[in-house]
N, CA, C and O atoms as a printed pandas DataFrame, in Angstrom:
     atom_number atom_name residue_name chain_id  residue_number  x_coord  y_coord  z_coord
0              1         N          MET        A               1  126.730  144.700   13.058
1              2        CA          MET        A               1  126.419  145.070   14.606
2              3         C          MET        A               1  124.993  144.250   14.736
3              4         O          MET        A               1  124.105  144.098   13.897
4              5         N          ARG        A               2  125.105  143.752   16.165
5              6        CA          ARG        A               2  123.895  142.938   16.647
6              7         C          ARG        A               2  123.522  143.696   17.872
7              8         O          ARG        A               2  124.347  144.141   18.669
8              9         N          ILE        A               3  122.330  143.807   17.971
9             10        CA          ILE        A               3  121.770  144.078   19.449
10            11         C          ILE        A               3  121.183  142.858   20.239
11            12         O          ILE        A               3  120.444  142.001   19.755
12            13         N          ARG        A               4  121.589  142.912   21.423
13            14        CA          ARG        A               4  121.095  141.691   22.432
14            15         C          ARG        A               4  120.617  142.395   23.851
15            16         O          ARG        A               4  121.179  143.273   24.505
16            17         N          LEU        A               5  119.502  141.765   24.066
17            18        CA          LEU        A               5  118.963  142.486   25.158
18            19         C          LEU        A               5  118.575  141.372   26.433
19            20         O          LEU        A               5  117.976  140.327   26.180
20            21         N          ASN        A               6  118.919  141.672   27.562
21            22        CA          ASN        A               6  119.036  140.993   28.686
22            23         C          ASN        A               6  117.602  141.336   29.316
23            24         O          ASN        A               6  117.474  142.190   30.193
24            25         N          GLN        A               7  116.399  140.500   28.727
25            26        CA          GLN        A               7  115.279  140.857   29.217
26            27         C          GLN        A               7  114.796  140.780   30.841
27            28         O          GLN        A               7  113.822  141.367   31.310
28            29         N          SER        A               8  115.526  140.097   31.410
29            30        CA          SER        A               8  115.101  139.810   32.858
30            31         C          SER        A               8  115.823  141.421   33.688
31            32         O          SER        A               8  115.344  141.806   34.754
32            33         N          ALA        A               9  116.786  142.057   33.115
33            34        CA          ALA        A               9  117.270  143.520   33.647
34            35         C          ALA        A               9  116.496  144.608   33.195
35            36         O          ALA        A               9  116.631  145.738   33.666
36            37         N          CYS        A              10  115.513  144.264   32.107
37            38        CA          CYS        A              10  114.848  145.622   31.764
38            39         C          CYS        A              10  113.594  145.818   32.614
39            40         O          CYS        A              10  112.612  145.077   32.652
40            41         N          VAL        A              11  113.795  146.903   33.261
41            42        CA          VAL        A              11  112.458  147.223   33.992
42            43         C          VAL        A              11  111.641  148.265   33.237
43            44         O          VAL        A              11  110.675  148.644   33.900
44            45         N          GLY        A              12  111.740  148.773   32.171
45            46        CA          GLY        A              12  110.569  149.536   31.467
46            47         C          GLY        A              12  111.001  151.043   31.398
47            48         O          GLY        A              12  110.053  151.802   31.203
48            49         N          HIS        A              13  112.208  151.625   31.515
49            50        CA          HIS        A              13  112.192  152.823   31.534
50            51         C          HIS        A              13  111.773  153.548   30.092
51            52         O          HIS        A              13  111.149  154.609   30.141
52            53         N          GLY        A              14  112.082  153.031   28.971
53            54        CA          GLY        A              14  111.584  153.230   27.777
54            55         C          GLY        A              14  112.567  154.283   27.074
55            56         O          GLY        A              14  112.206  154.774   26.005
56            57         N          ARG        A              15  113.823  154.653   27.649
57            58        CA          ARG        A              15  114.711  155.464   27.223
58            59         C          ARG        A              15  115.219  155.030   25.531
59            60         O          ARG        A              15  115.361  155.905   24.676
60            61         N          CYS        A              16  115.454  153.535   25.247
61            62        CA          CYS        A              16  115.652  152.790   24.161
62            63         C          CYS        A              16  114.513  153.128   23.024
63            64         O          CYS        A              16  114.908  153.581   21.949
64            65         N          TYR        A              17  113.333  152.950   23.205
65            66        CA          TYR        A              17  112.520  153.004   22.329
66            67         C          TYR        A              17  112.143  154.594   22.126
67            68         O          TYR        A              17  111.629  154.965   21.071
68            69         N          GLU        A              18  112.386  155.378   23.042
69            70        CA          GLU        A              18  112.184  156.912   22.731
70            71         C          GLU        A              18  113.237  157.496   21.753
71            72         O          GLU        A              18  113.015  158.345   20.890
72            73         N          LEU        A              19  114.319  156.949   22.009
73            74        CA          LEU        A              19  115.485  157.464   21.292
74            75         C          LEU        A              19  116.006  156.792   20.013
75            76         O          LEU        A              19  116.840  157.315   19.274
76            77         N          ALA        A              20  115.395  155.479   19.794
77            78        CA          ALA        A              20  115.530  154.570   18.467
78            79         C          ALA        A              20  114.233  153.740   18.358
79            80         O          ALA        A              20  114.205  152.533   18.597
80            81         N          PRO        A              21  113.261  154.398   18.018
81            82        CA          PRO        A              21  111.810  153.639   17.839
82            83         C          PRO        A              21  112.157  152.661   16.602
83            84         O          PRO        A              21  111.588  151.579   16.458
84            85         N          GLU        A              22  113.010  153.081   15.847
85            86        CA          GLU        A              22  113.304  152.098   14.476
86            87         C          GLU        A              22  113.890  150.825   14.921
87            88         O          GLU        A              22  113.865  149.872   14.143
88            89         N          LEU        A              23  114.492  150.686   16.257
89            90        CA          LEU        A              23  115.243  149.645   16.567
90            91         C          LEU        A              23  114.500  148.729   17.686
91            92         O          LEU        A              23  114.523  147.501   17.766
92            93         N          PHE        A              24  113.833  149.662   18.530
93            94        CA          PHE        A              24  113.391  149.124   19.662
94            95         C          PHE        A              24  112.087  149.637   19.691
95            96         O          PHE        A              24  111.748  150.747   19.281
96            97         N          SER        A              25  111.239  148.623   20.287
97            98        CA          SER        A              25  109.601  149.126   20.927
98            99         C          SER        A              25  109.512  148.750   22.333
99           100         O          SER        A              25  110.476  148.587   23.082
100          101         N          ASP        A              26  108.037  148.600   22.691
101          102        CA          ASP        A              26  107.809  148.101   23.993
102          103         C          ASP        A              26  106.698  147.057   23.871
103          104         O          ASP        A              26  105.964  146.957   22.888
104          105         N          ASP        A              27  106.648  146.354   24.871
105          106        CA          ASP        A              27  105.560  145.368   25.057
106          107         C          ASP        A              27  104.403  145.693   25.814
107          108         O          ASP        A              27  104.262  146.904   25.984
108          109         N          GLU        A              28  103.798  145.187   26.165
109          110        CA          GLU        A              28  102.381  145.433   26.898
110          111         C          GLU        A              28  102.605  145.726   28.417
111          112         O          GLU        A              28  101.636  146.032   29.112
112          113         N          HIS        A              29  103.971  145.632   28.995
113          114        CA          HIS        A              29  103.985  146.131   30.304
114          115         C          HIS        A              29  105.465  147.309   30.227
115          116         O          HIS        A              29  105.976  147.824   31.221
116          117         N          GLY        A              30  105.882  147.503   28.906
117          118        CA          GLY        A              30  106.724  149.117   29.091
118          119         C          GLY        A              30  108.011  148.376   28.663
119          120         O          GLY        A              30  108.878  149.103   28.178
120          121         N          HIS        A              31  108.303  146.985   28.763
121          122        CA          HIS        A              31  109.465  146.440   28.578
122          123         C          HIS        A              31  110.203  146.460   27.071
123          124         O          HIS        A              31  109.527  146.339   26.049
124          125         N          CYS        A              32  111.477  146.605   27.043
125          126        CA          CYS        A              32  112.039  147.035   25.752
126          127         C          CYS        A              32  111.915  145.623   25.023
127          128         O          CYS        A              32  112.125  144.554   25.595
128          129         N          VAL        A              33  111.499  145.773   23.514
129          130        CA          VAL        A              33  111.580  144.744   22.568
130          131         C          VAL        A              33  112.192  145.005   21.546
131          132         O          VAL        A              33  111.672  145.912   20.897
132          133         N          ILE        A              34  113.274  144.496   21.045
133          134        CA          ILE        A              34  114.282  144.554   19.862
134          135         C          ILE        A              34  113.369  144.218   18.441
135          136         O          ILE        A              34  112.787  143.156   18.218
136          137         N          GLU        A              35  113.407  145.296   17.641
137          138        CA          GLU        A              35  112.868  145.412   16.335
138          139         C          GLU        A              35  113.546  144.829   15.577
139          140         O          GLU        A              35  113.022  143.982   14.854
140          141         N          VAL        A              36  114.920  145.093   15.500
141          142        CA          VAL        A              36  115.478  144.856   14.459
142          143         C          VAL        A              36  116.981  144.346   15.185
143          144         O          VAL        A              36  117.575  145.271   15.740
144          145         N          ALA        A              37  117.489  143.339   15.233
145          146        CA          ALA        A              37  118.436  142.578   15.754
146          147         C          ALA        A              37  119.689  142.732   14.926
147          148         O          ALA        A              37  120.753  142.726   15.545
148          149         N          LEU        A              38  119.709  142.849   13.820
149          150        CA          LEU        A              38  121.021  143.191   13.208
150          151         C          LEU        A              38  120.699  144.625   12.690
151          152         O          LEU        A              38  119.725  144.932   12.003
152          153         N          VAL        A              39  121.674  145.439   13.133
153          154        CA          VAL        A              39  121.417  147.011   12.992
154          155         C          VAL        A              39  121.828  147.226   11.350
155          156         O          VAL        A              39  122.918  146.895   10.884
156          157         N          PRO        A              40  120.690  147.871   10.554
157          158        CA          PRO        A              40  120.855  148.533    9.354
158          159         C          PRO        A              40  122.213  149.425    9.141
159          160         O          PRO        A              40  122.652  150.026   10.122
160          161         N          GLU        A              41  122.769  149.507    8.104
161          162        CA          GLU        A              41  123.926  150.287    8.036
162          163         C          GLU        A              41  123.219  151.737    7.985
163          164         O          GLU        A              41  122.232  151.994    7.296
164          165         N          GLY        A              42  123.869  152.607    8.801
165          166        CA          GLY        A              42  123.541  154.039    9.185
166          167         C          GLY        A              42  122.492  154.158   10.160
167          168         O          GLY        A              42  121.803  155.170   10.293
168          169         N          MET        A              43  122.382  153.099   10.845
169          170        CA          MET        A              43  121.547  152.922   12.327
170          171         C          MET        A              43  122.373  152.632   13.501
171          172         O          MET        A              43  121.949  152.297   14.607
172          173         N          GLU        A              44  123.801  152.822   13.094
173          174        CA          GLU        A              44  124.561  152.200   14.522
174          175         C          GLU        A              44  124.374  153.331   15.466
175          176         O          GLU        A              44  124.222  153.124   16.670
176          177         N          GLY        A              45  124.381  154.592   14.918
177          178        CA          GLY        A              45  124.523  155.771   16.157
178          179         C          GLY        A              45  123.270  155.478   17.057
179          180         O          GLY        A              45  123.400  155.567   18.278
180          181         N          GLN        A              46  122.051  155.128   16.502
181          182        CA          GLN        A              46  121.116  154.948   17.190
182          183         C          GLN        A              46  120.880  153.598   18.121
183          184         O          GLN        A              46  120.150  153.553   19.111
184          185         N          ALA        A              47  121.607  152.586   17.618
185          186        CA          ALA        A              47  121.991  151.423   18.285
186          187         C          ALA        A              47  122.603  151.590   19.533
187          188         O          ALA        A              47  122.203  150.952   20.506
188          189         N          ARG        A              48  123.756  152.574   19.622
189          190        CA          ARG        A              48  124.641  152.762   20.500
190          191         C          ARG        A              48  123.985  153.849   21.474
191          192         O          ARG        A              48  124.488  153.913   22.596
192          193         N          ARG        A              49  122.821  154.792   21.156
193          194        CA          ARG        A              49  122.223  155.491   21.845
194          195         C          ARG        A              49  121.414  154.708   22.879
195          196         O          ARG        A              49  121.579  154.764   24.098
196          197         N          GLY        A              50  120.642  154.074   22.315
197          198        CA          GLY        A              50  119.866  153.137   22.974
198          199         C          GLY        A              50  120.618  152.285   23.947
199          200         O          GLY        A              50  120.047  152.237   25.036
200          201         N          GLU        A              51  121.684  151.627   23.882
201          202        CA          GLU        A              51  122.636  150.945   24.757
202          203         C          GLU        A              51  122.918  151.872   25.677
203          204         O          GLU        A              51  122.551  151.590   26.817
204          205         N          ALA        A              52  123.593  153.142   25.483
205          206        CA          ALA        A              52  124.054  153.999   26.246
206          207         C          ALA        A              52  123.091  154.519   27.502
207          208         O          ALA        A              52  123.454  154.598   28.676
208          209         N          ASN        A              53  121.835  154.841   27.000
209          210        CA          ASN        A              53  120.797  155.242   27.800
210          211         C          ASN        A              53  119.961  154.579   28.649
211          212         O          ASN        A              53  119.051  155.108   29.287
212          213         N          CYS        A              54  120.410  152.858   28.669
213          214        CA          CYS        A              54  119.689  151.997   29.482
214          215         C          CYS        A              54  119.944  152.105   30.909
215          216         O          CYS        A              54  120.851  151.302   31.126
216          217         N          PRO        A              55  119.713  152.510   31.677
217          218        CA          PRO        A              55  119.955  152.707   33.253
218          219         C          PRO        A              55  120.478  151.166   33.744
219          220         O          PRO        A              55  121.425  150.999   34.513
220          221         N          GLU        A              56  119.766  150.205   33.216
221          222        CA          GLU        A              56  120.038  148.986   33.912
222          223         C          GLU        A              56  121.024  148.404   33.165
223          224         O          GLU        A              56  121.479  147.388   33.691
224          225         N          GLY        A              57  121.582  148.755   31.953
225          226        CA          GLY        A              57  122.582  147.976   31.385
226          227         C          GLY        A              57  121.948  146.568   30.498
227          228         O          GLY        A              57  122.643  145.595   30.205
228          229         N          ALA        A              58  120.651  146.702   30.200
229          230        CA          ALA        A              58  119.903  145.678   29.519
230          231         C          ALA        A              58  120.216  145.388   28.161
231          232         O          ALA        A              58  119.946  144.273   27.713
232          233         N          ILE        A              59  120.824  146.372   27.362
233          234        CA          ILE        A              59  121.138  146.374   26.079
234          235         C          ILE        A              59  122.596  146.338   25.975
235          236         O          ILE        A              59  123.356  147.093   26.582
236          237         N          GLU        A              60  122.974  145.310   25.077
237          238        CA          GLU        A              60  124.553  145.351   24.824
238          239         C          GLU        A              60  124.482  145.261   22.907
239          240         O          GLU        A              60  123.598  144.801   22.185
240          241         N          ILE        A              61  125.605  145.810   22.613
241          242        CA          ILE        A              61  125.771  145.969   21.088
242          243         C          ILE        A              61  126.894  144.887   21.164
243          244         O          ILE        A              61  127.541  144.750   22.203
244          245         N          ASP        A              62  127.162  143.987   19.871
245          246        CA          ASP        A              62  128.083  143.460   19.575
246          247         C          ASP        A              62  128.598  143.629   18.254
247          248         O          ASP        A              62  127.950  143.266   17.272
248          249         N          GLU        A              63  129.706  144.149   18.174
249          250        CA          GLU        A              63  130.065  144.961   16.911
250          251         C          GLU        A              63  130.714  144.306   15.769
251          252         O          GLU        A              63  131.479  144.854   14.975
252          253         N          ASP        A              64  130.336  143.090   15.764
253          254        CA          ASP        A              64  130.754  141.962   14.805
254          255         C          ASP        A              64  130.566  142.458   13.544
255          256         O          ASP        A              64  130.823  141.762   12.562
């Protein structure tokens, strides 16, 4: 599983890094930064929560 981010769509609501701080963080403007692109085993649910709670749909999960 891989996390992808459309940086230009992110406006910095912060839901992703509030829900899954092990996978996402924020930059100096409050926009999402992917900390771990390849999701470790056992953290799939956190990655999906980050994706599902992004109001702009800036986060995408590839299930490969």
